[in-house]
Biopython code that builds the backbone (N, CA, C, O; Angstrom):
import numpy as np
from Bio.PDB.StructureBuilder import StructureBuilder

atoms = [
    (1, "MET", "N", (0.800, -1.163, 0.000)),
    (1, "MET", "CA", (0.000, 0.000, 0.000)),
    (1, "MET", "C", (0.858, 1.247, 0.000)),
    (1, "MET", "O", (1.897, 1.336, 0.654)),
    (2, "PHE", "N", (0.391, 2.158, -0.732)),
    (2, "PHE", "CA", (1.106, 3.428, -0.817)),
    (2, "PHE", "C", (0.617, 4.365, 0.272)),
    (2, "PHE", "O", (-0.559, 4.343, 0.636)),
    (3, "PRO", "N", (1.526, 5.199, 0.797)),
    (3, "PRO", "CA", (1.061, 6.138, 1.818)),
    (3, "PRO", "C", (0.053, 7.098, 1.215)),
    (3, "PRO", "O", (0.085, 7.444, 0.034)),
    (4, "HIS", "N", (-0.816, 7.492, 2.073)),
    (4, "HIS", "CA", (-1.868, 8.399, 1.614)),
    (4, "HIS", "C", (-1.261, 9.780, 1.384)),
    (4, "HIS", "O", (-0.608, 10.347, 2.260)),
    (5, "GLU", "N", (-1.487, 10.284, 0.226)),
    (5, "GLU", "CA", (-1.019, 11.626, -0.107)),
    (5, "GLU", "C", (-2.242, 12.510, -0.222)),
    (5, "GLU", "O", (-3.150, 12.232, -1.006)),
    (6, "PRO", "N", (-2.265, 13.645, 0.611)),
    (6, "PRO", "CA", (-3.439, 14.502, 0.531)),
    (6, "PRO", "C", (-3.506, 15.211, -0.808)),
    (6, "PRO", "O", (-2.492, 15.378, -1.485)),
    (7, "PRO", "N", (-4.679, 15.619, -1.178)),
    (7, "PRO", "CA", (-4.817, 16.338, -2.452)),
    (7, "PRO", "C", (-4.015, 17.642, -2.434)),
    (7, "PRO", "O", (-3.654, 18.130, -1.363)),
    (8, "ALA", "N", (-3.745, 18.187, -3.564)),
    (8, "ALA", "CA", (-2.904, 19.378, -3.732)),
    (8, "ALA", "C", (-3.388, 20.560, -2.897)),
    (8, "ALA", "O", (-2.531, 21.195, -2.282)),
    (9, "PRO", "N", (-4.648, 20.918, -2.808)),
    (9, "PRO", "CA", (-5.048, 22.066, -1.994)),
    (9, "PRO", "C", (-4.714, 21.850, -0.533)),
    (9, "PRO", "O", (-4.324, 22.797, 0.149)),
    (10, "GLU", "N", (-4.851, 20.653, -0.040)),
    (10, "GLU", "CA", (-4.527, 20.397, 1.354)),
    (10, "GLU", "C", (-3.016, 20.526, 1.577)),
    (10, "GLU", "O", (-2.572, 21.053, 2.596)),
    (11, "ARG", "N", (-2.237, 20.037, 0.609)),
    (11, "ARG", "CA", (-0.781, 20.175, 0.715)),
    (11, "ARG", "C", (-0.384, 21.645, 0.721)),
    (11, "ARG", "O", (0.533, 22.036, 1.442)),
    (12, "ALA", "N", (-1.049, 22.443, -0.056)),
    (12, "ALA", "CA", (-0.747, 23.876, -0.099)),
    (12, "ALA", "C", (-1.069, 24.520, 1.238)),
    (12, "ALA", "O", (-0.311, 25.366, 1.712)),
    (13, "VAL", "N", (-2.187, 24.134, 1.859)),
    (13, "VAL", "CA", (-2.568, 24.674, 3.170)),
    (13, "VAL", "C", (-1.540, 24.259, 4.211)),
    (13, "VAL", "O", (-1.119, 25.078, 5.028)),
    (14, "GLU", "N", (-1.133, 22.996, 4.187)),
    (14, "GLU", "CA", (-0.133, 22.505, 5.137)),
    (14, "GLU", "C", (1.196, 23.250, 4.956)),
    (14, "GLU", "O", (1.852, 23.618, 5.930)),
    (15, "ALA", "N", (1.571, 23.460, 3.718)),
    (15, "ALA", "CA", (2.826, 24.182, 3.438)),
    (15, "ALA", "C", (2.731, 25.622, 3.931)),
    (15, "ALA", "O", (3.686, 26.153, 4.499)),
    (16, "ALA", "N", (1.585, 26.247, 3.715)),
    (16, "ALA", "CA", (1.391, 27.626, 4.165)),
    (16, "ALA", "C", (1.439, 27.687, 5.686)),
    (16, "ALA", "O", (2.052, 28.593, 6.250)),
    (17, "MET", "N", (0.800, 26.731, 6.354)),
    (17, "MET", "CA", (0.823, 26.701, 7.816)),
    (17, "MET", "C", (2.245, 26.484, 8.323)),
    (17, "MET", "O", (2.657, 27.098, 9.307)),
    (18, "ALA", "N", (2.983, 25.622, 7.661)),
    (18, "ALA", "CA", (4.376, 25.376, 8.057)),
    (18, "ALA", "C", (5.201, 26.652, 7.900)),
    (18, "ALA", "O", (6.045, 26.970, 8.737)),
    (19, "GLN", "N", (4.940, 27.369, 6.818)),
    (19, "GLN", "CA", (5.651, 28.643, 6.610)),
    (19, "GLN", "C", (5.304, 29.646, 7.709)),
    (19, "GLN", "O", (6.185, 30.331, 8.229)),
    (20, "VAL", "N", (4.031, 29.733, 8.058)),
    (20, "VAL", "CA", (3.591, 30.660, 9.097)),
    (20, "VAL", "C", (4.237, 30.287, 10.421)),
    (20, "VAL", "O", (4.726, 31.160, 11.138)),
    (21, "LEU", "N", (4.245, 29.000, 10.755)),
    (21, "LEU", "CA", (4.846, 28.555, 12.012)),
    (21, "LEU", "C", (6.352, 28.832, 12.022)),
    (21, "LEU", "O", (6.901, 29.230, 13.050)),
    (22, "ALA", "N", (7.014, 28.627, 10.897)),
    (22, "ALA", "CA", (8.457, 28.905, 10.816)),
    (22, "ALA", "C", (8.720, 30.402, 10.950)),
    (22, "ALA", "O", (9.666, 30.813, 11.624)),
    (23, "ALA", "N", (7.882, 31.217, 10.307)),
    (23, "ALA", "CA", (8.045, 32.677, 10.402)),
    (23, "ALA", "C", (7.787, 33.143, 11.827)),
    (23, "ALA", "O", (8.469, 34.033, 12.335)),
    (24, "GLU", "N", (6.781, 32.523, 12.475)),
    (24, "GLU", "CA", (6.481, 32.884, 13.860)),
    (24, "GLU", "C", (7.658, 32.527, 14.774)),
    (24, "GLU", "O", (8.017, 33.306, 15.657)),
    (25, "ALA", "N", (8.247, 31.369, 14.567)),
    (25, "ALA", "CA", (9.404, 30.952, 15.378)),
    (25, "ALA", "C", (10.582, 31.895, 15.129)),
    (25, "ALA", "O", (11.277, 32.274, 16.071)),
    (26, "ALA", "N", (10.810, 32.272, 13.891)),
    (26, "ALA", "CA", (11.907, 33.193, 13.561)),
    (26, "ALA", "C", (11.649, 34.562, 14.189)),
    (26, "ALA", "O", (12.571, 35.214, 14.678)),
    (27, "ALA", "N", (10.381, 34.990, 14.172)),
    (27, "ALA", "CA", (10.045, 36.288, 14.773)),
    (27, "ALA", "C", (10.273, 36.248, 16.278)),
    (27, "ALA", "O", (10.804, 37.197, 16.854)),
    (28, "ARG", "N", (9.870, 35.144, 16.920)),
    (28, "ARG", "CA", (10.114, 35.021, 18.362)),
    (28, "ARG", "C", (11.606, 35.072, 18.670)),
    (28, "ARG", "O", (12.035, 35.719, 19.625)),
    (29, "GLU", "N", (12.382, 34.384, 17.850)),
    (29, "GLU", "CA", (13.840, 34.387, 18.052)),
    (29, "GLU", "C", (14.407, 35.790, 17.849)),
    (29, "GLU", "O", (15.277, 36.219, 18.607)),
    (30, "SER", "N", (13.927, 36.507, 16.838)),
    (30, "SER", "CA", (14.394, 37.881, 16.592)),
    (30, "SER", "C", (14.024, 38.796, 17.752)),
    (30, "SER", "O", (14.823, 39.641, 18.156)),
    (31, "VAL", "N", (12.827, 38.632, 18.287)),
    (31, "VAL", "CA", (12.392, 39.456, 19.415)),
    (31, "VAL", "C", (13.265, 39.159, 20.629)),
    (31, "VAL", "O", (13.676, 40.079, 21.336)),
    (32, "ALA", "N", (13.550, 37.891, 20.875)),
    (32, "ALA", "CA", (14.394, 37.522, 22.011)),
    (32, "ALA", "C", (15.797, 38.098, 21.845)),
    (32, "ALA", "O", (16.369, 38.621, 22.802)),
    (33, "LEU", "N", (16.352, 38.006, 20.643)),
    (33, "LEU", "CA", (17.686, 38.576, 20.393)),
    (33, "LEU", "C", (17.664, 40.094, 20.542)),
    (33, "LEU", "O", (18.604, 40.678, 21.080)),
    (34, "ALA", "N", (16.604, 40.729, 20.071)),
    (34, "ALA", "CA", (16.496, 42.185, 20.202)),
    (34, "ALA", "C", (16.387, 42.580, 21.669)),
    (34, "ALA", "O", (16.942, 43.596, 22.088)),
    (35, "HIS", "N", (15.677, 41.780, 22.443)),
    (35, "HIS", "CA", (15.546, 42.057, 23.875)),
    (35, "HIS", "C", (16.914, 41.961, 24.561)),
    (35, "HIS", "O", (17.262, 42.813, 25.379)),
    (36, "VAL", "N", (17.679, 40.936, 24.230)),
    (36, "VAL", "CA", (19.020, 40.775, 24.802)),
    (36, "VAL", "C", (19.913, 41.938, 24.380)),
    (36, "VAL", "O", (20.628, 42.505, 25.206)),
    (37, "GLU", "N", (19.874, 42.290, 23.108)),
    (37, "GLU", "CA", (20.704, 43.403, 22.609)),
    (37, "GLU", "C", (20.288, 44.718, 23.260)),
    (37, "GLU", "O", (21.139, 45.551, 23.571)),
    (38, "ALA", "N", (18.996, 44.912, 23.466)),
    (38, "ALA", "CA", (18.528, 46.133, 24.136)),
    (38, "ALA", "C", (19.076, 46.194, 25.557)),
    (38, "ALA", "O", (19.453, 47.263, 26.036)),
    (39, "GLY", "N", (19.119, 45.052, 26.226)),
    (39, "GLY", "CA", (19.702, 45.009, 27.573)),
    (39, "GLY", "C", (21.168, 45.392, 27.551)),
    (39, "GLY", "O", (21.636, 46.145, 28.404)),
    (40, "HIS", "N", (21.897, 44.865, 26.563)),
    (40, "HIS", "CA", (23.327, 45.214, 26.436)),
    (40, "HIS", "C", (23.501, 46.694, 26.118)),
    (40, "HIS", "O", (24.381, 47.355, 26.669)),
    (41, "THR", "N", (22.667, 47.206, 25.233)),
    (41, "THR", "CA", (22.746, 48.622, 24.869)),
    (41, "THR", "C", (22.444, 49.493, 26.080)),
    (41, "THR", "O", (23.119, 50.496, 26.309)),
    (42, "GLY", "N", (21.442, 49.118, 26.849)),
    (42, "GLY", "CA", (21.102, 49.880, 28.049)),
    (42, "GLY", "C", (22.251, 49.882, 29.042)),
    (42, "GLY", "O", (22.561, 50.921, 29.625)),
    (43, "GLU", "N", (22.888, 48.735, 29.245)),
    (43, "GLU", "CA", (24.009, 48.669, 30.193)),
    (43, "GLU", "C", (25.199, 49.485, 29.690)),
    (43, "GLU", "O", (25.864, 50.166, 30.471)),
    (44, "ARG", "N", (25.466, 49.414, 28.382)),
    (44, "ARG", "CA", (26.561, 50.234, 27.832)),
    (44, "ARG", "C", (26.261, 51.715, 28.015)),
    (44, "ARG", "O", (27.156, 52.496, 28.339)),
    (45, "SER", "N", (25.005, 52.106, 27.810)),
    (45, "SER", "CA", (24.612, 53.515, 27.984)),
    (45, "SER", "C", (24.764, 53.940, 29.436)),
    (45, "SER", "O", (25.290, 55.017, 29.717)),
    (46, "ARG", "N", (24.302, 53.095, 30.369)),
    (46, "ARG", "CA", (24.436, 53.430, 31.792)),
    (46, "ARG", "C", (25.912, 53.535, 32.178)),
    (46, "ARG", "O", (26.295, 54.413, 32.952)),
    (47, "SER", "N", (26.726, 52.646, 31.641)),
    (47, "SER", "CA", (28.164, 52.688, 31.938)),
    (47, "SER", "C", (28.791, 53.977, 31.396)),
    (47, "SER", "O", (29.609, 54.607, 32.066)),
    (48, "ALA", "N", (28.401, 54.358, 30.184)),
    (48, "ALA", "CA", (28.924, 55.602, 29.598)),
    (48, "ALA", "C", (28.490, 56.814, 30.407)),
    (48, "ALA", "O", (29.271, 57.746, 30.600)),
    (49, "VAL", "N", (27.261, 56.807, 30.876)),
    (49, "VAL", "CA", (26.760, 57.927, 31.687)),
    (49, "VAL", "C", (27.510, 57.992, 33.016)),
    (49, "VAL", "O", (27.866, 59.077, 33.477)),
    (50, "ARG", "N", (27.750, 56.832, 33.634)),
    (50, "ARG", "CA", (28.512, 56.820, 34.892)),
    (50, "ARG", "C", (29.926, 57.370, 34.667)),
    (50, "ARG", "O", (30.417, 58.164, 35.469)),
    (51, "ALA", "N", (30.577, 56.951, 33.585)),
    (51, "ALA", "CA", (31.934, 57.436, 33.291)),
    (51, "ALA", "C", (31.923, 58.943, 33.059)),
    (51, "ALA", "O", (32.809, 59.652, 33.538)),
    (52, "LEU", "N", (30.931, 59.434, 32.330)),
    (52, "LEU", "CA", (30.827, 60.873, 32.078)),
    (52, "LEU", "C", (30.604, 61.628, 33.385)),
    (52, "LEU", "O", (31.205, 62.679, 33.604)),
    (53, "ALA", "N", (29.744, 61.099, 34.251)),
    (53, "ALA", "CA", (29.487, 61.753, 35.540)),
    (53, "ALA", "C", (30.754, 61.795, 36.390)),
    (53, "ALA", "O", (31.027, 62.799, 37.048)),
    (54, "GLU", "N", (31.524, 60.713, 36.380)),
    (54, "GLU", "CA", (32.771, 60.693, 37.159)),
    (54, "GLU", "C", (33.775, 61.708, 36.613)),
    (54, "GLU", "O", (34.416, 62.423, 37.382)),
    (55, "ARG", "N", (33.912, 61.770, 35.281)),
    (55, "ARG", "CA", (34.824, 62.765, 34.687)),
    (55, "ARG", "C", (34.372, 64.181, 35.017)),
    (55, "ARG", "O", (35.188, 65.044, 35.338)),
    (56, "THR", "N", (33.073, 64.410, 34.937)),
    (56, "THR", "CA", (32.539, 65.739, 35.239)),
    (56, "THR", "C", (32.805, 66.107, 36.691)),
    (56, "THR", "O", (33.202, 67.236, 36.983)),
    (57, "GLN", "N", (32.592, 65.168, 37.597)),
    (57, "GLN", "CA", (32.847, 65.441, 39.015)),
    (57, "GLN", "C", (34.326, 65.733, 39.253)),
    (57, "GLN", "O", (34.657, 66.630, 40.029)),
    (58, "ARG", "N", (35.224, 64.989, 38.596)),
    (58, "ARG", "CA", (36.665, 65.271, 38.739)),
    (58, "ARG", "C", (36.992, 66.662, 38.227)),
    (58, "ARG", "O", (37.755, 67.392, 38.859)),
    (59, "ARG", "N", (36.426, 67.034, 37.093)),
    (59, "ARG", "CA", (36.681, 68.365, 36.527)),
    (59, "ARG", "C", (36.152, 69.459, 37.442)),
    (59, "ARG", "O", (36.814, 70.476, 37.651)),
    (60, "VAL", "N", (34.966, 69.252, 37.984)),
    (60, "VAL", "CA", (34.382, 70.259, 38.883)),
    (60, "VAL", "C", (35.255, 70.400, 40.131)),
    (60, "VAL", "O", (35.516, 71.515, 40.582)),
    (61, "ARG", "N", (35.711, 69.267, 40.693)),
    (61, "ARG", "CA", (36.590, 69.337, 41.871)),
    (61, "ARG", "C", (37.881, 70.075, 41.531)),
    (61, "ARG", "O", (38.361, 70.887, 42.322)),
    (62, "HIS", "N", (38.445, 69.794, 40.352)),
    (62, "HIS", "CA", (39.675, 70.456, 39.928)),
    (62, "HIS", "C", (39.451, 71.960, 39.764)),
    (62, "HIS", "O", (40.258, 72.767, 40.224)),
    (63, "LEU", "N", (38.351, 72.329, 39.107)),
    (63, "LEU", "CA", (38.057, 73.748, 38.907)),
    (63, "LEU", "C", (37.779, 74.454, 40.229)),
    (63, "LEU", "O", (38.211, 75.589, 40.434)),
    (64, "ARG", "N", (37.058, 73.783, 41.123)),
    (64, "ARG", "CA", (36.761, 74.379, 42.417)),
    (64, "ARG", "C", (38.052, 74.608, 43.207)),
    (64, "ARG", "O", (38.225, 75.657, 43.827)),
    (65, "ALA", "N", (38.953, 73.627, 43.184)),
    (65, "ALA", "CA", (40.227, 73.773, 43.898)),
    (65, "ALA", "C", (41.040, 74.917, 43.293)),
    (65, "ALA", "O", (41.638, 75.706, 44.024)),
    (66, "ALA", "N", (41.065, 75.010, 41.967)),
    (66, "ALA", "CA", (41.801, 76.097, 41.315)),
    (66, "ALA", "C", (41.178, 77.444, 41.664)),
    (66, "ALA", "O", (41.893, 78.410, 41.933)),
    (67, "PHE", "N", (39.853, 77.509, 41.661)),
    (67, "PHE", "CA", (39.172, 78.752, 42.004)),
    (67, "PHE", "C", (39.498, 79.155, 43.438)),
    (67, "PHE", "O", (39.790, 80.320, 43.708)),
    (68, "GLU", "N", (39.447, 78.194, 44.353)),
    (68, "GLU", "CA", (39.753, 78.506, 45.754)),
    (68, "GLU", "C", (41.206, 78.931, 45.918)),
    (68, "GLU", "O", (41.508, 79.840, 46.691)),
    (69, "ARG", "N", (42.101, 78.277, 45.193)),
    (69, "ARG", "CA", (43.523, 78.628, 45.266)),
    (69, "ARG", "C", (43.759, 80.044, 44.723)),
    (69, "ARG", "O", (44.424, 80.858, 45.363)),
    (70, "ILE", "N", (43.214, 80.322, 43.550)),
    (70, "ILE", "CA", (43.392, 81.637, 42.936)),
    (70, "ILE", "C", (42.674, 82.706, 43.758)),
    (70, "ILE", "O", (43.217, 83.783, 44.004)),
    (71, "GLY", "N", (41.446, 82.395, 44.178)),
    (71, "GLY", "CA", (40.691, 83.350, 44.997)),
    (71, "GLY", "C", (41.402, 83.644, 46.302)),
    (71, "GLY", "O", (41.458, 84.791, 46.743)),
    (72, "GLY", "N", (41.945, 82.603, 46.921)),
    (72, "GLY", "CA", (42.683, 82.797, 48.174)),
    (72, "GLY", "C", (43.903, 83.674, 47.976)),
    (72, "GLY", "O", (44.190, 84.538, 48.805)),
    (73, "ALA", "N", (44.627, 83.459, 46.880)),
    (73, "ALA", "CA", (45.811, 84.272, 46.600)),
    (73, "ALA", "C", (45.421, 85.727, 46.351)),
    (73, "ALA", "O", (46.102, 86.646, 46.807)),
    (74, "GLU", "N", (44.323, 85.930, 45.627)),
    (74, "GLU", "CA", (43.884, 87.309, 45.356)),
    (74, "GLU", "C", (43.416, 88.004, 46.628)),
    (74, "GLU", "O", (43.702, 89.183, 46.836)),
    (75, "VAL", "N", (42.697, 87.275, 47.478)),
    (75, "VAL", "CA", (42.242, 87.866, 48.737)),
    (75, "VAL", "C", (43.449, 88.226, 49.599)),
    (75, "VAL", "O", (43.484, 89.297, 50.206)),
    (76, "ALA", "N", (44.440, 87.333, 49.653)),
    (76, "ALA", "CA", (45.646, 87.621, 50.440)),
    (76, "ALA", "C", (46.368, 88.851, 49.894)),
    (76, "ALA", "O", (46.848, 89.682, 50.665)),
    (77, "ALA", "N", (46.447, 88.969, 48.576)),
    (77, "ALA", "CA", (47.107, 90.132, 47.972)),
    (77, "ALA", "C", (46.338, 91.414, 48.296)),
    (77, "ALA", "O", (46.940, 92.442, 48.606)),
    (78, "LEU", "N", (45.007, 91.348, 48.223)),
    (78, "LEU", "CA", (44.208, 92.530, 48.544)),
    (78, "LEU", "C", (44.331, 92.906, 50.018)),
    (78, "LEU", "O", (44.377, 94.088, 50.357)),
    (79, "GLN", "N", (44.383, 91.908, 50.889)),
    (79, "GLN", "CA", (44.542, 92.200, 52.312)),
    (79, "GLN", "C", (45.916, 92.827, 52.578)),
    (79, "GLN", "O", (46.035, 93.750, 53.384)),
    (80, "ALA", "N", (46.936, 92.328, 51.906)),
    (80, "ALA", "CA", (48.266, 92.917, 52.072)),
    (80, "ALA", "C", (48.276, 94.358, 51.567)),
    (80, "ALA", "O", (48.853, 95.245, 52.196)),
    (81, "GLN", "N", (47.637, 94.572, 50.440)),
    (81, "GLN", "CA", (47.564, 95.932, 49.883)),
    (81, "GLN", "C", (46.793, 96.842, 50.828)),
    (81, "GLN", "O", (47.190, 97.986, 51.046)),
    (82, "ALA", "N", (45.698, 96.347, 51.391)),
    (82, "ALA", "CA", (44.914, 97.153, 52.331)),
    (82, "ALA", "C", (45.742, 97.474, 53.570)),
    (82, "ALA", "O", (45.658, 98.579, 54.107)),
    (83, "GLY", "N", (46.533, 96.523, 54.020)),
    (83, "GLY", "CA", (47.389, 96.765, 55.172)),
    (83, "GLY", "C", (48.398, 97.866, 54.901)),
    (83, "GLY", "O", (48.670, 98.694, 55.770)),
    (84, "HIS", "N", (48.951, 97.875, 53.699)),
    (84, "HIS", "CA", (49.913, 98.925, 53.349)),
    (84, "HIS", "C", (49.228, 100.277, 53.192)),
    (84, "HIS", "O", (49.805, 101.314, 53.519)),
    (85, "LEU", "N", (47.994, 100.263, 52.689)),
    (85, "LEU", "CA", (47.285, 101.525, 52.485)),
    (85, "LEU", "C", (46.879, 102.162, 53.812)),
    (85, "LEU", "O", (46.786, 103.386, 53.905)),
    (86, "SER", "N", (46.639, 101.353, 54.829)),
    (86, "SER", "CA", (46.206, 101.914, 56.105)),
    (86, "SER", "C", (47.374, 102.448, 56.925)),
    (86, "SER", "O", (47.159, 103.187, 57.885)),
    (87, "LEU", "N", (48.589, 102.094, 56.574)),
    (87, "LEU", "CA", (49.757, 102.603, 57.295)),
    (87, "LEU", "C", (50.094, 104.004, 56.800)),
    (87, "LEU", "O", (50.001, 104.276, 55.603)),
    (88, "PRO", "N", (50.485, 104.896, 57.709)),
    (88, "PRO", "CA", (50.891, 106.226, 57.229)),
    (88, "PRO", "C", (52.189, 106.100, 56.428)),
    (88, "PRO", "O", (53.081, 105.319, 56.758)),
    (89, "ALA", "N", (52.252, 106.884, 55.388)),
    (89, "ALA", "CA", (53.447, 106.839, 54.539)),
    (89, "ALA", "C", (54.603, 107.540, 55.243)),
    (89, "ALA", "O", (54.441, 108.616, 55.818)),
    (90, "GLU", "N", (55.737, 106.926, 55.187)),
    (90, "GLU", "CA", (56.948, 107.546, 55.750)),
    (90, "GLU", "C", (57.419, 108.633, 54.791)),
    (90, "GLU", "O", (57.620, 108.368, 53.606)),
    (91, "PRO", "N", (57.595, 109.840, 55.289)),
    (91, "PRO", "CA", (58.036, 110.910, 54.381)),
    (91, "PRO", "C", (59.494, 110.689, 53.951)),
    (91, "PRO", "O", (60.319, 110.173, 54.705)),
    (92, "GLY", "N", (59.771, 111.099, 52.719)),
    (92, "GLY", "CA", (61.142, 111.036, 52.228)),
    (92, "GLY", "C", (61.944, 112.198, 52.795)),
    (92, "GLY", "O", (61.399, 113.052, 53.493)),
    (93, "ALA", "N", (63.230, 112.229, 52.498)),
    (93, "ALA", "CA", (64.117, 113.271, 53.041)),
    (93, "ALA", "C", (63.670, 114.661, 52.584)),
    (93, "ALA", "O", (63.646, 115.588, 53.393)),
    (94, "ASP", "N", (63.323, 114.823, 51.329)),
    (94, "ASP", "CA", (62.876, 116.132, 50.819)),
    (94, "ASP", "C", (61.583, 116.565, 51.496)),
    (94, "ASP", "O", (61.417, 117.724, 51.876)),
    (95, "GLU", "N", (60.675, 115.613, 51.638)),
    (95, "GLU", "CA", (59.392, 115.951, 52.250)),
    (95, "GLU", "C", (59.577, 116.280, 53.733)),
    (95, "GLU", "O", (58.920, 117.189, 54.240)),
    (96, "ALA", "N", (60.443, 115.573, 54.429)),
    (96, "ALA", "CA", (60.713, 115.870, 55.852)),
    (96, "ALA", "C", (61.300, 117.271, 56.004)),
    (96, "ALA", "O", (60.953, 117.995, 56.937)),
    (97, "ALA", "N", (62.192, 117.652, 55.081)),
    (97, "ALA", "CA", (62.794, 118.994, 55.144)),
    (97, "ALA", "C", (61.729, 120.061, 54.892)),
    (97, "ALA", "O", (61.730, 121.097, 55.557)),
    (98, "ARG", "N", (60.829, 119.827, 53.953)),
    (98, "ARG", "CA", (59.746, 120.771, 53.672)),
    (98, "ARG", "C", (58.832, 120.921, 54.879)),
    (98, "ARG", "O", (58.405, 122.026, 55.213)),
    (99, "ILE", "N", (58.535, 119.794, 55.534)),
    (99, "ILE", "CA", (57.680, 119.839, 56.729)),
    (99, "ILE", "C", (58.380, 120.633, 57.836)),
    (99, "ILE", "O", (57.754, 121.454, 58.506)),
    (100, "ASP", "N", (59.681, 120.382, 58.023)),
    (100, "ASP", "CA", (60.434, 121.120, 59.051)),
    (100, "ASP", "C", (60.384, 122.623, 58.772)),
    (100, "ASP", "O", (60.177, 123.407, 59.698)),
    (101, "ARG", "N", (60.569, 123.037, 57.527)),
    (101, "ARG", "CA", (60.522, 124.465, 57.187)),
    (101, "ARG", "C", (59.135, 125.034, 57.434)),
    (101, "ARG", "O", (59.000, 126.146, 57.943)),
    (102, "ALA", "N", (58.081, 124.264, 57.069)),
    (102, "ALA", "CA", (56.715, 124.743, 57.280)),
    (102, "ALA", "C", (56.419, 124.879, 58.769)),
    (102, "ALA", "O", (55.756, 125.834, 59.175)),
    (103, "VAL", "N", (56.889, 123.961, 59.578)),
    (103, "VAL", "CA", (56.688, 124.031, 61.033)),
    (103, "VAL", "C", (57.415, 125.250, 61.595)),
    (103, "VAL", "O", (56.881, 125.959, 62.449)),
    (104, "ALA", "N", (58.641, 125.492, 61.111)),
    (104, "ALA", "CA", (59.407, 126.655, 61.588)),
    (104, "ALA", "C", (58.686, 127.949, 61.221)),
    (104, "ALA", "O", (58.603, 128.856, 62.049)),
    (105, "ARG", "N", (58.166, 128.056, 60.006)),
    (105, "ARG", "CA", (57.426, 129.271, 59.597)),
    (105, "ARG", "C", (56.185, 129.456, 60.451)),
    (105, "ARG", "O", (55.896, 130.566, 60.897)),
    (106, "LEU", "N", (55.440, 128.364, 60.684)),
    (106, "LEU", "CA", (54.242, 128.464, 61.483)),
    (106, "LEU", "C", (54.584, 128.867, 62.924)),
    (106, "LEU", "O", (53.879, 129.678, 63.523)),
    (107, "ALA", "N", (55.640, 128.316, 63.465)),
    (107, "ALA", "CA", (56.062, 128.680, 64.831)),
    (107, "ALA", "C", (56.450, 130.151, 64.888)),
    (107, "ALA", "O", (56.143, 130.851, 65.854)),
    (108, "ALA", "N", (57.129, 130.610, 63.839)),
    (108, "ALA", "CA", (57.540, 132.010, 63.800)),
    (108, "ALA", "C", (56.317, 132.922, 63.719)),
    (108, "ALA", "O", (56.253, 133.963, 64.372)),
    (109, "GLN", "N", (55.350, 132.504, 62.902)),
    (109, "GLN", "CA", (54.136, 133.313, 62.794)),
    (109, "GLN", "C", (53.380, 133.369, 64.122)),
    (109, "GLN", "O", (52.899, 134.423, 64.538)),
    (110, "LEU", "N", (53.291, 132.233, 64.761)),
    (110, "LEU", "CA", (52.546, 132.177, 66.024)),
    (110, "LEU", "C", (53.277, 132.919, 67.160)),
    (110, "LEU", "O", (52.636, 133.472, 68.053)),
    (111, "THR", "N", (54.555, 132.926, 67.120)),
    (111, "THR", "CA", (55.299, 133.578, 68.187)),
    (111, "THR", "C", (55.734, 134.986, 67.833)),
    (111, "THR", "O", (56.291, 135.695, 68.671)),
    (112, "GLY", "N", (55.490, 135.389, 66.620)),
    (112, "GLY", "CA", (55.866, 136.741, 66.213)),
    (112, "GLY", "C", (57.333, 136.858, 65.881)),
    (112, "GLY", "O", (57.835, 137.970, 65.720)),
    (113, "GLY", "N", (58.036, 135.753, 65.773)),
    (113, "GLY", "CA", (59.463, 135.796, 65.460)),
    (113, "GLY", "C", (59.689, 135.730, 63.969)),
    (113, "GLY", "O", (58.733, 135.629, 63.200)),
    (114, "ALA", "N", (60.941, 135.786, 63.546)),
    (114, "ALA", "CA", (61.295, 135.728, 62.136)),
    (114, "ALA", "C", (61.497, 134.281, 61.735)),
    (114, "ALA", "O", (61.992, 133.473, 62.521)),
    (115, "ALA", "N", (61.113, 133.955, 60.511)),
    (115, "ALA", "CA", (61.248, 132.596, 60.012)),
    (115, "ALA", "C", (62.579, 132.384, 59.383)),
    (115, "ALA", "O", (62.868, 131.287, 58.905)),
]
sb = StructureBuilder()
sb.init_structure("model")
sb.init_model(0)
sb.init_chain("A")
sb.init_seg("    ")
for serial, (resi, resn, name, xyz) in enumerate(atoms, 1):
    if name == "N":
        sb.init_residue(resn, " ", resi, " ")
    sb.init_atom(name, np.array(xyz, "f"), 0.0, 1.0, " ", f" {name:<3s}", serial, name[0])
structure = sb.get_structure()
């Protein structure tokens, strides 16, 4: 006896169903692979963001330290300058002689004597 062979329309339906089932299996496999790849992409993105955040924090710390160092030096310079400005200036030799002459003239005027 020969095996029963279904008529051509039934074979076409079976072939179409087999194709649909194969396409469905391939689609499931593609979705699973895409899901795995999406997980890898997400982890790579999170890792890149963490690295960027760490670099940014290092740069901010470096800039803050430089700002504090420069700011501290400028404040110290301004304080030193303010200290010098608040001190009376020492007169030079010419200025001391002029002051002495002015004092002598004023004393002479006040006492009625000659300068």
